[in-house]
C-alpha positions as CSV (number, residue, x, y, z in Angstrom):
1,M,82.4,60.1,108.6
2,S,84.1,61.3,105.3
3,I,84.2,64.7,103.1
4,S,81.9,64.5,100.7
5,L,83.1,67.9,99.2
6,S,86.2,70.3,100.0
7,I,86.9,73.1,98.9
8,E,90.1,75.1,99.6
9,N,90.9,78.4,98.5
10,L,89.0,79.1,95.8
11,E,88.9,82.0,93.6
12,V,86.5,82.9,90.7
13,V,87.5,86.9,89.0
14,Y,85.2,87.9,86.4
15,G,87.4,90.1,84.4
16,K,89.1,92.8,87.3
17,A,86.4,91.6,90.1
18,R,87.1,89.2,92.4
19,S,83.7,87.7,93.2
20,V,85.2,84.7,95.6
21,N,87.8,85.2,97.2
22,G,90.0,82.4,98.9
23,I,87.3,80.7,100.3
24,S,87.3,77.1,102.1
25,L,84.8,74.7,103.5
26,S,84.0,71.6,103.6
27,V,80.6,69.0,103.5
28,E,80.7,65.6,105.7
29,T,78.8,62.4,103.8
30,G,74.8,62.6,105.0
31,Q,75.4,66.0,106.2
32,I,72.8,69.4,105.2
33,I,75.4,72.4,105.2
34,A,74.4,76.4,104.4
35,I,76.0,78.7,103.1
36,I,74.2,82.5,103.7
37,G,74.7,86.1,102.6
38,P,72.9,88.8,101.5
39,V,72.3,89.3,97.0
40,G,75.9,89.3,95.4
41,A,77.6,87.7,98.3
42,G,79.3,84.9,95.8
43,K,77.0,81.9,96.6
44,S,75.6,80.8,93.2
45,T,79.4,81.4,91.5
46,V,80.6,79.1,94.4
47,F,78.2,76.5,92.6
48,D,78.6,77.4,89.3
49,A,82.8,77.0,90.2
50,V,82.0,73.3,91.2
51,F,80.3,72.5,88.8
52,G,82.5,74.5,85.7
53,L,80.8,76.4,84.5
54,N,82.7,79.1,85.5
55,E,87.1,79.6,85.8
56,S,88.0,79.5,88.9
57,T,91.7,78.6,90.6
58,G,91.7,76.6,93.6
59,K,90.9,73.0,94.7
60,I,87.3,71.4,94.2
61,E,86.7,67.7,95.3
62,F,83.6,65.5,95.2
63,E,84.8,61.9,97.2
64,G,88.6,62.7,96.7
65,Q,88.0,63.3,92.5
66,D,89.0,66.3,91.2
67,L,85.9,68.2,90.0
68,R,88.0,70.5,88.2
69,K,89.3,68.5,85.2
70,I,86.3,67.2,84.7
71,P,83.2,68.8,82.6
72,P,79.8,69.0,84.1
73,Q,78.2,66.3,82.6
74,K,80.9,63.4,84.0
75,I,80.4,65.4,87.5
76,V,76.6,65.2,87.9
77,E,77.6,61.1,86.5
78,L,79.9,61.2,89.2
79,G,76.7,61.8,91.6
80,V,76.8,65.6,92.0
81,A,73.6,67.9,91.3
82,Y,72.7,71.2,90.9
83,A,69.2,73.0,91.8
84,P,70.0,76.4,90.1
85,E,68.1,79.3,91.9
86,R,67.3,80.3,88.4
87,G,66.2,77.2,87.4
88,N,66.8,76.1,83.9
89,L,63.0,74.4,83.4
90,F,62.3,74.0,79.6
91,T,58.9,75.8,80.3
92,Q,57.3,74.9,77.2
93,M,57.5,71.0,78.8
94,N,55.0,69.1,81.0
95,V,56.4,68.9,84.2
96,H,56.8,64.5,83.6
97,D,58.8,65.2,80.2
98,N,60.9,67.9,82.2
99,L,61.6,65.7,85.2
100,L,62.9,62.9,82.2
101,T,65.4,65.8,81.1
102,G,67.1,65.0,84.8
103,A,66.9,61.2,84.2
104,Y,69.3,60.4,81.1
105,R,72.6,59.8,83.3
106,A,70.1,57.8,85.3
107,R,67.7,55.8,82.9
108,K,67.2,52.6,85.5
109,D,66.4,54.3,88.1
110,I,63.4,56.2,86.6
111,K,61.2,54.6,87.8
112,K,62.1,54.6,91.6
113,N,63.2,58.5,91.3
114,L,60.0,59.4,89.7
115,E,58.6,58.0,92.7
116,L,60.3,59.8,95.2
117,V,59.8,63.1,93.7
118,Y,56.5,62.3,93.4
119,D,56.2,61.6,97.0
120,L,58.0,64.2,98.3
121,F,56.2,67.3,96.3
122,P,52.2,65.5,95.5
123,I,51.3,68.4,94.0
124,L,53.7,68.0,90.5
125,K,52.1,64.3,90.5
126,D,48.9,66.3,90.0
127,R,50.0,68.3,87.1
128,K,52.4,66.2,85.2
129,T,50.4,67.0,82.0
130,Q,50.8,70.9,82.8
131,E,52.9,73.2,80.7
132,T,55.9,73.6,83.0
133,A,55.2,77.7,81.6
134,T,51.6,77.8,83.8
135,Q,53.3,77.3,86.7
136,S,53.8,79.2,90.2
137,G,57.4,79.5,91.6
138,G,56.9,77.4,94.0
139,E,55.6,74.8,91.7
140,R,58.7,75.4,89.4
141,Q,60.9,75.7,92.4
142,M,60.0,71.4,93.3
143,L,60.5,70.6,89.9
144,S,64.1,72.4,89.6
145,L,64.6,70.0,92.9
146,G,62.7,66.4,91.3
147,R,64.9,67.2,88.2
148,A,67.4,67.3,90.0
149,L,66.8,64.2,91.7
150,M,66.2,62.1,88.8
151,S,69.9,62.2,88.4
152,S,69.8,59.7,91.7
153,P,72.9,62.3,93.3
154,R,74.8,61.3,97.0
155,L,74.8,65.5,96.4
156,L,72.9,68.0,96.3
157,L,73.6,71.5,95.5
158,V,70.0,73.4,96.1
159,D,70.9,77.5,95.3
160,E,68.4,79.8,96.7
161,P,65.3,77.9,97.1
162,T,63.1,79.8,99.0
163,I,63.4,82.9,97.5
164,G,60.0,85.1,96.8
165,L,57.9,81.8,97.5
166,S,55.2,82.4,100.0
167,P,55.8,80.4,103.5
168,K,53.8,77.7,102.9
169,V,55.4,77.0,100.5
170,C,59.2,77.4,102.0
171,L,57.8,75.0,104.3
172,S,57.6,72.2,102.3
173,I,60.6,72.4,100.4
174,A,62.2,72.5,103.8
175,E,60.2,69.3,104.6
176,A,61.5,67.3,101.6
177,L,65.2,68.4,101.9
178,G,64.8,67.6,105.8
179,K,62.9,64.2,104.2
180,L,66.0,63.3,101.5
181,N,68.3,64.0,104.0
182,K,66.7,62.1,107.1
183,Q,65.3,59.1,105.3
184,H,67.2,58.6,102.0
185,G,70.9,60.1,103.3
186,L,71.6,62.1,100.4
187,T,74.3,64.5,101.5
188,I,72.9,68.5,100.7
189,L,74.6,71.8,100.6
190,I,72.5,74.8,100.7
191,A,73.0,78.3,99.5
192,E,70.7,81.0,100.7
193,Q,69.4,84.5,102.0
194,N,66.6,83.1,104.0
195,A,68.9,82.6,107.0
196,N,65.8,81.4,109.3
197,F,65.2,78.5,106.5
198,A,69.4,77.8,107.0
199,L,68.9,77.6,110.2
200,S,65.8,75.0,110.6
201,L,68.0,72.4,108.4
202,A,72.0,72.9,108.2
203,E,73.8,71.3,110.4
204,Y,76.8,74.3,110.5
205,I,76.4,77.7,108.3
206,Y,79.4,79.1,106.2
207,L,78.3,83.0,106.4
208,L,79.6,84.5,102.8
209,E,79.7,88.1,102.8
210,I,81.7,90.3,99.2
211,G,83.8,86.4,98.4
212,R,85.0,86.2,101.7
213,I,83.6,84.0,104.7
214,T,83.3,85.5,107.2
215,R,82.3,83.2,110.0
216,H,81.5,79.4,109.7
217,G,80.0,77.6,112.9
218,T,77.3,75.4,113.7
219,S,73.9,77.5,114.1
220,A,74.1,77.3,118.0
221,E,77.5,79.1,117.6
222,L,76.8,81.7,115.1
223,L,73.5,82.7,117.5
224,K,75.7,83.8,120.0
225,E,76.7,86.6,118.4
226,D,74.5,89.4,118.6
227,V,75.4,91.2,115.5
228,I,74.8,88.2,112.9
229,R,72.1,87.2,115.0
230,K,70.2,90.5,114.2
231,S,71.8,90.7,110.8
232,Y,70.7,87.7,109.3
233,F,68.7,85.4,111.9
234,G,66.3,87.6,113.6
235,N,64.3,87.0,116.4
236,S,66.2,83.5,116.7
237,N,63.3,82.0,118.2
238,E,61.3,82.3,114.9
239,S,60.9,79.4,112.8
240,G,62.7,78.4,109.4
241,D,59.6,78.9,107.1
242,K,59.9,82.0,106.1
243,A,59.8,83.4,102.2
């Protein structure tokens, strides 16, 4: 497989604090990869660095192209989409109009992408005229993912997709991400506190703690380590649909 995203020796410093300290990881085309770790570990900072939203050093390449020399809007044009934890939705717009804001770089694909989003998340189609401010947290998370998909990405970055959500909604999101990967070939990188959710989807997992990658491997490999299993995965027989 070819490499979709490659990060080497990435460092991000805020003031005197080193938020991300020399991390390296890679995502092959067609994979689902997860970065797991506690709050404050630096997961969102890594994603922001990929999109040029903070000052960083090191190497970040998408399909061999240096992203650190490209502004965020051009990164979207290259085929990278970002569904951030905070959503950044336009709360006074309705669902349909929020989705259209994600299509400005892929206008020729609007019809096809709307059909994809509404197929993945039928509740959004049912409520496409609803003002986003009145939606539940789960519906907003689905909308954030849907808006990212409107840009026709080849690589999707998903930041904390389950935070604060019910097990039922987490399962719906897991199913949607799995379908995007298996049926549509989308490469996905997830940042997630909920290790069981990550375990249910990802082929390979990086454990990020205080800005450093302390372990990495397949889910099966990480589950063999007693401390990691108890701290991050709980009972290894649990399913990945927990909130």
